[in-house]
N, C-alpha and C positions, 0 to 999 in steps of 0.2 A: 608533650606532643598530646594531641587530640586522635583516636585512633577508630579504625573500624571496629565493629562492633565484635568480628570476627578476630580483634586483637592484633591486626597485620595492620600495620602503617598504609594511610593511603598518603595519595600523590602529591597530595600538600595538608602543612598541619591542619589545615581548617576545615577541609572537608572529611564527614565522617562517612558510616553505611551509606552506597548509593544502592537505590533501587527503579528499574526503571518501571515506569508503567507506560505499556502500549496497546492504545486502543484503536485500534485499525478494523472492520468489520462492516460488511455491506447491508443493507437492509434488506432482509432474505423476507420482502416482503408477501403479505397475507394474501395472495392472491393465487386464482384458481388453477388448481395442480400444484400449487406450491406443498412441499414436503410437512407433515404437523411438528415444529418443536417442543420438545420435554423442556419442563418446568415447573416446578411445583405451583398449586393452587393456592392463593393466598385467604386467610380465612374474613382478612375485611377488605374494605373498599379501597384502601390506597391506592394511587399510582405505581405500576410496575414498570420497570426497566428488563429486559430481555439480555442476559449476559450469557459468554461461553468463556468458561476456564479452565487450566490447566492444573492437573492433581500431581504431576510431577514432570522430571524431564523424562522424554519419550513415550509417555502414556498418551492414552486416547484422552482427548478435551470432554467436557462435560458443560452442561447447559444449566441454569436457573436463572429464576426472578428476583431482581432485588427493589427495595422502595426506592421509588425515583425523589430528587434533591428536589428541596422547596425552591421555590423563585428568590432569584438574587436580590436582596432586600435594597436600598438607596446605598446605601454605607457599603456593602457590596460592590456594587455598579460602579461607586464614584473610587473604591482601592482599585480595581481592575484599570480601569480608563487612567489613574495615574502610573500605573505599571507597563511591564509587558511589552519592552524593547525588540525588536524583530532585528536580528544577525544573519545574515548571510554566510553558510557554513561550504553550500557547494553553488554556484552558478554558471549553467551550460545555456542558459539564453532567457528570453522574456517571459516571464509566468504564461503570456497566451499562448506560447509554442512549445512549453513544457510541462510534465507532472510535476507539481510542488509538494512535497513532504515538507509538513511542519510538526516540529518536534516542540512540544510546551516541559518545561521541567518542573519537578515539584520535590518539595523536602531541600532543595538549594537555598541558601542564606546569601546573602547580598555579595558575601565574600565569595561564593561558592561558584560564581556563574561562569567562570572561564573551566573550571572542573563540569559545568556543563556542558558546556561547548565540546570541551574533549570527550566526554560521554557521547554525546551526537555525534561525533565525526567516528568516534569505533562503533558504536552502534550499526551508522548507516555501513560503514563497510563490512560489518559482518551480513547484513542483510545484502548488500548489491554483490558479494561473492557467490550468491545462491541462484542458480539459474531459474530464469531468463533473466532476472536482473544483470547477470553478470555481462551477458551482450548488450544490454540496452542503457548503460549507466548513465550516457551523456543524456536521453532521454528526462533524466530528473532535475530540480532545482532542491536544493535541503535548506530549510532556515529553522532556525533555533528563536523559540520567542522565550525570554527573561521572566519568568515570574518569582517573585523575591519573596521566602517563606521567613516565618519568624523563628524557626527552630529548623536544624539538620535533620534528615531521617524520613520515616515518615512511621504513622499510628499502624500498632500490630507488628512491629519488631523490636525486639527477636520474640516478645510474646505478646499474647492480645491484651493484656493492663497498659500496654504502652502507647501513650497519645502524643502526638505529634500536632502544633500549629501549624499548617501548611496552606499554600496559597491555593491548592486547588485541592485540597481532604485526602489524599490518598491512605489508602489503608486496607491491611492484610486483617483477616478474620470478616470479611466483608457477610453479613449475613452468617455469622459464624464458621463461614466456610475458610479455612487458615489461609489457602491459599491465592482467593480470590482478592484481588487489586482493585479494589472501587476506587473511584473518584466523583467527586461535582461534575457533573456533564453541564451546570449550567456556567459555571464558572470556565469550563473549556472551552466552551462555546464562546464565551466573553474574550478570552489569550488569543480563539484561532483565527477571529475575524478580524486581527489587528495585521495576520498576513494578508498577501493581497491576494491571493486566488488559492486556498490551502485545496488538494485534492485529497492528500491522506495526511490525517492528524493521528499522531505517536505523542502518548506522555510518558514522559522519561522521568520515575522516580527515583529517588536515590534512595536506593538499599539493596544489600546484597542479596537478602532473602527472595527464594524462588516463586513467581506469582506472575500472575497478569488478568487480562479481561479483554473479551473484545464485546464491544455493546453493537448487538446485530439490529436494534430496532431504532437507531438513532439516525434521521437526513438532515444534517445543520441547513439552517437558511444560509450559511455560508458556500453550498455547495458541496461539500465533502458528504461520504456515507458512512457513518457509523467512527466510534472510535476505539484504542485499543491502549490499555497498559502493559507496561511487563517491566521487569527491574533492569535499571543500569547497569550492575556489575555481578548479575548471574550468568553463566556462561551458556545459557541456555534460553535468555530471553530473546534473543533475536529471533530463533525458530518459533515463538509465537508470535511475533510481527511478520514473519514471513506467512504462516498461515493463517492470520487473519487477512493479509491483502488477498490471501485467495479469497475471499470471502465479496472483498470492497473494490479490486479490481477484476479479480478475472469473474465475479460474480459465480463463484464458485458453492455446492454445495458443502457440506461434509460429507465424508466417505464412514463413518462408524455409524455403530447402532448400541441399542439398550437391547437385552433379552426381552424385557418384559413389554415392549414395543409389540410384540407378535408380527403381523403380517399386516403390510401394506395393501389398503384398498382403495385408494384414493385414485383421481387423476393423473395422468403423465406430469411430473415434476418440470417446472420449468426450467429448473437448473440443468447447463449443459452438460454435467458428468453423473447424473443420477437417471434412470430411467426403468421402467417397468419390463422394457423390452427385453430378450436374452442376446446372445451374439448372432444368432440365425435372421431371430425376428429384426434387428440394428440392422442388418444387413440387405436384408429383402426391402426392407422398406426405407433405407436410404437415411437411417434418422441419427441424430445425436452423433456419437463418435465413430459411425461404422466406417469413416476413412482410413481407422488406426487401427482395426480389429484383425489379429493377426500379427502386427508391428511388433518388435522389441520396445521395452518403454525405460526413459530415463532411471525411473524409481525401481529399475527391476521386473524380469519377466515379461509377460507377453500383453497387450491389451485384449480384451475379451468381455466378457459380462460375467462379474464373479457377485454374486449374492450377498447383500447385507449392504447397507446405505441408507444415507437421508436419515437415520435413527431406527431405522426399522432392518430386524436382521432376515425378515423373508419378504419376496414381495417387491421389492427394490434391487437394483443392480448396479454397481461401480464399474469403472473401466479397467483397475489393475487391482491388486491383492492388496498394495502398502504405500499408497500414498503420504504426503504430507498433509492432504486433507484427512486423512485417517490419524496418521502417528507423525508426532513430533519428530524432528532428526530427519525424515527421509525427504526424495525428491518431490516434485513436480510430476504427475506420470503426461503423458502424450498430448492427449485432452486438455491437461488441465493446464500445462507450459503453451499450448497454442491461444487457451484462455487465456490466460495473463497478457500475453504479448499484446492482443487486439485488446486488451484493458489498458496497458502503458499507451496504446495507440487513440484511444479515446478522450485521453488528456493531452498528448504530445504528440506533436507534427513528427512526419516519417522525416523532413529537412526543415531546419529552419537557419535564419537568415542573421548572420553575424555583424554583415553590411546592411543598414537598413534600406527596406525598398520603398519609404514612403518620399522619400525624396531623390532629384534625379542625380544618376551618377555621370564620371565622364570616361571618357573612353580608357585612359590609362589606370585608372582608378581600378585596385583590385574588389573583384566581390568575394566576399567568405561566406560558405556555407557550413553547415554543420551535420551530420548525420551517424547514425550508428554504423558500427564496422559490418562492410560486407553491403552495404545499401548502394543502389547505384544510380549513379547522375549521369544525366544526358541534358546538353547545355543545346540552345537554338537559339538563332535570331531571326528576330520577325519571322517567327515560325518555322524558319528551317532549321533542320538539326544540323550541327556541325558535328566533326567527328576528334576535331581537338583538344575539346573540353571532356572527352567521355571519364567520368567517374572524378575529374578534380574538384578538391574541396576549395581550391581560390583560384579566379581566371580573373584577366582583365577582359573588357569589353573589345579591344586592339586587338588581341590576340585569339578573339572566337572570330574575327574578320569584321568587326563593325567599321564603315567605312565613316570618312572624315569627309561627308559630304554635305555639312550642313544639315542636315535633318534629323530629325530623332526618332531612335530605333529603341525594340527592345528586347532584352536579352530574359530566355528563362530558362531554368534550370527544372527538370522532372525527376523526382526521386523515386524509386520501388525499391523496398525490402523484398529480397526475393529467396530469405528464409523459409528452407523444407519444414519448420514449425509448424506454419500454419497452412492447414488443405482446404478448410472452408473457404468457397469464392466470397459468401458474403462479409467474412471476416478478412478476406485480403485486400477487400476493397480500403481498408482504415490504413493499407502498409503502401499507400501512396501517396503523391502531392507534388506542387509545385511553388515556384516564386518566380516574379517576375520583378526586373528592374527595367527603368527607362533610361536611358543613355543620352543625355543633354548634346544638343548641336553643338 
């Protein structure tokens, strides 16, 4: 029997060590006012990529730069073109109305693809158990892209001398850093674009070793921001994913710092969770997270302005003492949770149609919609509100009062998410929407 590198039997005889690579980060663009990101300067002129990595469970992340991969050769492009079956894992609606999470497997052989799918289900269950994901699960579709590796496992596991021939080139000890799990981002892009509309891309690498990365400087032609990597079978790898989605979905800054960075003297950061302003100044000027100041936060403590963040120990403030944007294993703070919910709705509609709106429906036909728990639904006929359908996820035009008068009528549902977790009026605009059907004569 083949065993995991730890010596414990795997789920199937064919699957070896599982390591997940999850690369989900936003492009922290170098715009005016953005905080500087740490990373060593390289002595040569080779192109580099900025990455975030995690030295250990419960620790603060670090940043560095690694050499960018070479462009794909014709042979490599042909190999990817012949590979990469897309498998639905969770389907909650059309890609146009949902946030689509794409997992790509690395270090899984042809015989291990079912193990990869099981790992995706497990990893997504862990991620979606974290708030605010837990309250908004049905806003997401999840897809697995099968990438067939010649060998099982990943390079650098368990030691730096181990080399594996894998589809995406997953490797620990990237640039000499043991826990930094790098991938060939050009190959990741080639596989990711096989999915219809990727919004988040996660590379799940077949290993039990702790590690991961967030590629923060990648804006894909396919429309997603960043790539994240983390191990499939380490208990803390899902926390790597959640933190990285704080960048990609929430557009949140890191809330940790490096002592050697000293005092920040730049412009006001563009990210919503760091500021040069104190709590009193935020309140007086009605800026950023001022609506939350003095309130209890899900990550513990009270929202205020705590010095240290955006990599600087002085001159920048963060909303709470210790959220997941500072330390793995924590919750999003209140301003972070607000930003994440708004980020979900930038990709997913507050209400989606299970009964297509493109074709006419009959009076007796069920109109079915899907919305997150707690979303309020109000139905109307030809622009006039009807009380019968309040909050119903399934109705018929007949029960709403559409008459059988030989005329065409319109049925509309308007949806609003009343969550108290979003206070900013501009962000609340993302939390409403409507759908309309034409009812045939």
